[in-house]
N, C-alpha and C positions, 0 to 999 in steps of 0.2 A: 282524893280530897286532902289527905294529909300531906301529899307531895306539894300541892299548891301553897299550903300554909307554910311549910318548911321553906319553900322557894321564896316566898314573900318575906319571911323573917330574915333569910340570908341576905336578900337584897337590901332590906331595911338596915341591918347591922353593917353591911358594907358601905352604904351611903353615910351612916352616922360616923363610921371610922374615917372615911374619906374627908368629910367635913371637918372632923376633929384634927386630922393630920394637916389640913390646909390652914386652919386657924393657928395651930402650933407653929407651922413653918413661917407664916406671916409674922407672928410674934417674935420668933427667933431672929429673922432677918431685920425687922425694925429695931429690935433691941441692940443688934450689932452695930447699927448706924449711930445710935446715941452714945455719947461719951459721958457716963455719969460722973467720972472723976474730974472732968474738965469744967472749969468755971465758965459761966456764960460770958461771951465777949461783950464788953461794954461798948455801946454804940454812941457815936456823935449825934446829938439831936439838936444842938444849937451851934451857930457859927462861932468858932473860937476867935481869939485875937488874931489879927492879920498884920504882919510886920514885914519889913524888908531888911535883909542882911546884905544887900548890895547898895552901897552908898549912892550910886548914880541912878538908881531906879526907885521910884516912889509909888506908893499905893494911891491911885487917883480916885477909885470908886470901888465900893463893895456892895453886892446885893446877893439875895438868895432866891433861886428859882424853886418852886414847889416846897415852900417852907412847911414844916410839920408833917411831911410825908416821908416814906421810905426812899423817895426819889429826889430828896433835897440836894441842891447843887449850889456851891459857892461860886459866884461870878466875880472875878477879881480883875479890875482894870489897872494896868501898870503903866506908869509914865516914865519914859526915858528922858532924863534931864541932861543928857550928854550930847555933844555934837557928833558922836560916833554911833553908827548903827549897832544894834544888838543882834548877834548871830545865833545865840543860844540863850534860852530862858527856862528856868525851872521854878515851880512853886512846890513846896513840900511840907510835910508835917512829920515830926520825929519826937518821941518822948525819951526820957532818961534811960529807959530799959533798952533802947535801940530799935524799937518798933518804928517803922516809917512807911510813908506813902508819898508818892510824887506824881506830878504831871509836868511834862516839859514840851518844848518845841525846839527842835534842833535844826538850824539852817545849815549846819556844817557837816551833816551826815554824808552827803555826797560831795567830796572835795572838788570834783570837776564842775559842780553846779551849786555853789553856795547860794543860800537864800537869806534875805534880811528878815529877821523876826520882828524887830521894832525899828522903824526908821529914826534918825536923829530927832529928838524932841517929840517923838510920836508916842502913841499908846498901843497896847496890845491887851486883849482880854483873854484870860485863861479860865477854864472852869474845872472845878474839882468836886466830885460828889462827896457827900458826907460819909458814904460807905468807904471811900478811899482814905479818909482822915483817921488819924490815930487819936483816941480819946486823951484828954488832959494834955494836949500839946497845941501850940499855936500853929497857924499856917504861915509860912514864910516864903518870901522871894529868896530862894536859897542859893541860886547860882546864875551867873550870866557870863557870856563871852562877848566881847566887843569886837568890832571890825578890825581893830589894830592888833588883835590877839590877846589883849589883856583879859584876865579872868578875875571875877570878884564873887565873893559869897562864901558859903560854908565849905571847908576843905573836903568833908565827906561827900558832899553833893558834886563837887567838881571832879573828885576821883572817880566816882561812879559814872559821871558823864563820859570821862575818857574811856573807861572800860566798855561801856555800852556802845559808844561810837565806834571803837576799834572792832568790836564783835560784829556790829552791823556792816561796817565797811568790808570786813573779811567775807561776810556772807554775800555782800553785793559783788565783790570781786569773783567769788566762786560762781555766782549766777551769770555774770558777764562772760566768764570763760566757757561755761556750758553753752551759752547762746552762740558764742563765736565758734566753738567746736562743733556744735550741732548744725550750724548753717553751712559748713563746708562739706563738699561731697566726699 
């Protein structure tokens, strides 16, 4: 009889210890994910000012999809006032601290198959989620490359475009070499 009581007490103590260890483990892991010293990131909740830093491109229309939600998206229609096609286009947001976010369409990423992003005197709509935007910074048409090779916009945006395009073209070249090498017996 005493053996059964002792066995039940042992099982009860082990169960309590196992539950306590589980609770402590969960608490330690969840505390490790939190960063108490980091300030909470300020979020963009309203559409900031939208401007163009490219003289030949104008903002034609602005709207917001899903306003007031975590999925809010700025929808920006851009008008090409030039007789030249636009081959690269970027909208971005950047604050004085250097934090930035951008969305672009690059028709020159494949030099063998260039694509027009905006035809002459045409429009293009780009979307940027509020989550990609930097607080306290306007959204700007920050870079464009025209069919004749002229570039307009913010220097930092155009520099980054060159770096990213070069990296992508190098990756494309490596993939094409692999495909050619893999198809040969």
